[in-house]
C-alpha positions as CSV (number, residue, x, y, z in Angstrom):
1,X,0.0,0.0,0.0
2,X,1.4,3.4,-1.0
3,X,1.6,6.5,1.3
4,X,-1.7,7.9,-0.1
5,X,-3.5,4.7,0.6
6,X,-2.2,4.7,4.2
7,X,-3.2,8.3,4.7
8,X,-6.7,7.6,3.3
9,X,-7.1,4.8,5.9
10,X,-6.1,7.3,8.7
11,X,-8.7,9.7,7.3
12,X,-11.4,7.1,7.3
13,X,-10.5,6.1,10.8
14,X,-10.7,9.7,12.0
15,X,-14.0,10.3,10.3
16,X,-15.5,7.0,11.8
17,X,-14.4,8.0,15.3
18,X,-15.8,11.5,15.0
19,X,-19.1,10.1,13.8
20,X,-19.3,7.3,16.4
21,X,-18.8,9.9,19.2
22,X,-22.4,11.0,18.7
23,X,-23.6,7.6,19.8
24,X,-22.2,8.2,23.3
25,X,-24.8,8.7,26.1
26,X,-22.3,10.8,28.1
27,X,-21.6,14.4,27.0
28,X,-18.1,14.3,28.4
29,X,-17.3,11.0,26.6
30,X,-18.8,12.3,23.4
31,X,-16.5,15.4,23.5
32,X,-13.5,13.3,24.3
33,X,-14.1,10.8,21.5
34,X,-14.9,13.5,19.0
35,X,-11.7,15.4,19.9
36,X,-9.7,12.3,19.2
37,X,-11.4,11.8,15.8
38,X,-10.8,15.5,14.9
39,X,-7.2,15.3,16.0
40,X,-6.7,12.4,13.6
41,X,-8.4,14.3,10.8
42,X,-6.1,17.3,11.5
43,X,-3.1,15.1,10.8
44,X,-4.7,13.6,7.7
45,X,-5.9,16.9,6.2
46,X,-2.5,18.6,6.9
47,X,-0.7,15.7,5.2
48,X,-3.0,16.0,2.2
49,X,-2.4,19.8,2.1
50,X,-6.1,20.4,2.7
51,X,-5.4,23.4,5.0
52,X,-8.9,24.9,5.3
53,X,-10.2,21.5,6.5
54,X,-7.2,21.2,8.8
55,X,-8.1,24.5,10.4
56,X,-11.8,23.5,10.7
57,X,-10.9,20.2,12.5
58,X,-8.3,21.9,14.7
59,X,-10.9,24.4,15.8
60,X,-13.5,21.6,16.5
61,X,-10.9,19.6,18.5
62,X,-10.1,22.7,20.5
63,X,-13.7,23.5,21.1
64,X,-14.4,19.9,22.2
65,X,-11.5,20.1,24.7
66,X,-12.7,23.4,26.1
67,X,-16.3,22.0,26.6
68,X,-14.8,18.8,28.1
69,X,-12.8,20.8,30.6
70,X,-16.0,22.7,31.6
71,X,-17.9,19.5,32.0
72,X,-15.3,17.9,34.1
73,X,-14.9,21.0,36.1
74,X,-18.7,21.2,36.9
75,X,-19.0,17.8,38.6
76,X,-19.8,19.3,41.9
77,X,-23.5,19.8,41.5
78,X,-25.9,20.8,44.3
79,X,-28.2,17.8,43.8
80,X,-31.3,16.9,45.8
81,X,-34.2,14.5,45.3
82,X,-37.9,15.1,45.3
83,X,-40.5,12.3,45.2
84,X,-43.5,12.5,43.0
85,X,-46.1,10.2,41.4
86,X,-47.4,9.3,38.0
87,X,-50.5,11.5,38.5
88,X,-48.5,14.6,39.4
89,X,-48.8,17.5,36.9
90,X,-45.1,18.3,37.0
91,X,-44.2,14.7,36.2
92,X,-46.7,14.6,33.3
93,X,-45.4,17.8,31.9
94,X,-41.8,16.6,32.2
95,X,-42.3,13.2,30.5
96,X,-44.4,14.9,27.8
97,X,-41.6,17.4,27.0
98,X,-38.9,14.7,26.9
99,X,-41.0,11.8,25.6
100,X,-39.1,11.3,22.4
101,X,-35.7,11.4,24.1
102,X,-36.8,9.1,26.9
103,X,-38.2,6.6,24.3
104,X,-34.8,6.4,22.7
105,X,-33.3,5.0,25.8
106,X,-36.3,3.2,27.3
107,X,-38.5,2.2,24.4
108,X,-40.9,0.1,26.6
109,X,-41.4,2.9,29.2
110,X,-45.1,3.7,29.8
111,X,-45.2,6.9,31.8
112,X,-48.8,6.6,33.0
113,X,-48.6,2.9,34.1
114,X,-50.3,3.0,37.6
115,X,-48.1,0.1,38.8
116,X,-45.2,2.6,38.9
117,X,-45.2,3.6,42.5
118,X,-41.7,5.1,42.5
119,X,-41.2,8.4,40.9
120,X,-38.3,10.6,41.9
121,X,-36.9,13.8,40.4
122,X,-33.2,14.6,40.8
123,X,-32.7,18.4,41.0
124,X,-29.6,20.5,40.4
125,X,-30.4,23.6,42.5
126,X,-33.9,24.4,41.1
127,X,-33.5,22.6,37.8
128,X,-34.8,19.1,37.0
129,X,-31.7,17.2,36.0
130,X,-33.1,13.7,36.0
131,X,-36.0,11.4,36.6
132,X,-36.3,7.8,37.9
133,X,-39.5,5.8,37.6
134,X,-40.1,2.3,38.7
135,X,-42.0,-0.3,40.7
136,X,-41.0,-0.7,44.4
137,X,-41.6,-4.1,45.9
138,X,-40.1,-4.3,49.3
139,X,-36.3,-4.2,49.1
140,X,-36.4,-4.5,45.3
141,X,-36.8,-1.5,43.1
142,X,-37.4,-2.3,39.4
143,X,-36.8,0.8,37.3
144,X,-38.7,1.4,34.1
145,X,-36.7,4.6,33.3
146,X,-33.6,6.4,34.6
147,X,-33.4,9.5,32.5
148,X,-31.1,12.6,32.6
149,X,-31.5,15.6,30.5
150,X,-28.7,16.2,28.0
151,X,-26.8,18.8,30.0
152,X,-26.4,16.3,32.9
153,X,-25.2,13.1,31.1
154,X,-21.9,12.8,32.9
155,X,-23.3,10.0,35.1
156,X,-23.2,12.3,38.2
157,X,-27.0,12.4,38.4
158,X,-27.2,8.6,38.6
159,X,-24.3,8.3,41.1
160,X,-26.0,10.8,43.4
161,X,-29.4,9.2,43.1
162,X,-28.3,5.6,43.8
163,X,-26.2,6.7,46.8
164,X,-29.2,8.5,48.3
165,X,-31.9,5.8,48.4
166,X,-31.8,4.9,52.1
167,X,-35.3,6.3,52.6
168,X,-36.8,4.0,50.0
169,X,-35.7,0.9,51.8
170,X,-34.3,-0.5,48.5
171,X,-31.3,-2.8,48.6
172,X,-31.4,-4.0,45.0
173,X,-32.2,-2.1,41.9
174,X,-32.8,-3.7,38.5
175,X,-33.5,-2.5,35.0
176,X,-34.7,-4.9,32.2
177,X,-35.5,-2.8,29.1
178,X,-32.9,-0.1,28.3
179,X,-31.3,0.2,24.9
180,X,-27.6,-0.1,24.3
181,X,-26.8,3.5,25.2
182,X,-28.7,3.4,28.4
183,X,-27.0,0.1,29.3
184,X,-23.7,1.8,28.8
185,X,-24.7,4.5,31.3
186,X,-26.0,2.1,33.8
187,X,-22.8,0.0,33.8
188,X,-20.9,3.2,34.4
189,X,-22.9,3.9,37.6
190,X,-22.3,0.4,38.8
191,X,-25.0,-1.9,37.3
192,X,-24.0,-5.5,36.4
193,X,-25.7,-8.3,34.5
194,X,-27.9,-10.5,36.6
195,X,-30.5,-13.0,35.3
196,X,-30.9,-11.3,31.9
197,X,-31.3,-7.9,33.6
198,X,-28.9,-5.2,34.8
199,X,-28.8,-5.0,38.6
200,X,-27.2,-2.8,41.2
201,X,-26.8,-3.7,44.9
202,X,-27.0,-0.6,46.9
203,X,-24.2,0.2,49.3
204,X,-24.8,3.3,51.4
205,X,-21.6,2.9,53.4
206,X,-19.8,4.6,50.5
207,X,-22.3,7.3,49.8
208,X,-21.3,10.1,47.5
209,X,-22.0,13.7,48.4
């Protein structure tokens, strides 16, 4: 393979990485992966003397890194939880507003299912950052949805929520119907496979602030 052929492979790899970054459920991970893809494209475009495209990719890479630094620097959120129910007006308005996005991650989620006796909002100051919905049965909590709005997809919402469930009496949380992106997020906050489902055994001894 000649040098141009090798460079083309590098260009294809950079483009693929940049495109695949948009499949990430985490905003921070998306920016990191996209920055890597753009950096590869900077090398490729510069080698091919495509200087305008080089500048464009360099700018995108720099922008990704700046946003990534801000995301990583904003991990200290002032989180709190507020319990709700499926008949609550705020809950109905929230799930209606985010219905299409929630459905991407939890396609079998039915927001008005009366069996869902666990509804909890996770707030960042006075903003709703996330929502957890499920069915509580004794010490088992079966979640039908664990959703964070796009600005809070650095896994901090989930880590906070799962470390502040003492009041629920839950010792085991499981989820059975998320898509691949939601599964990726759940694994990052500690879920593991168990009997065809993802499950998390709660440990309050190491509670995060």
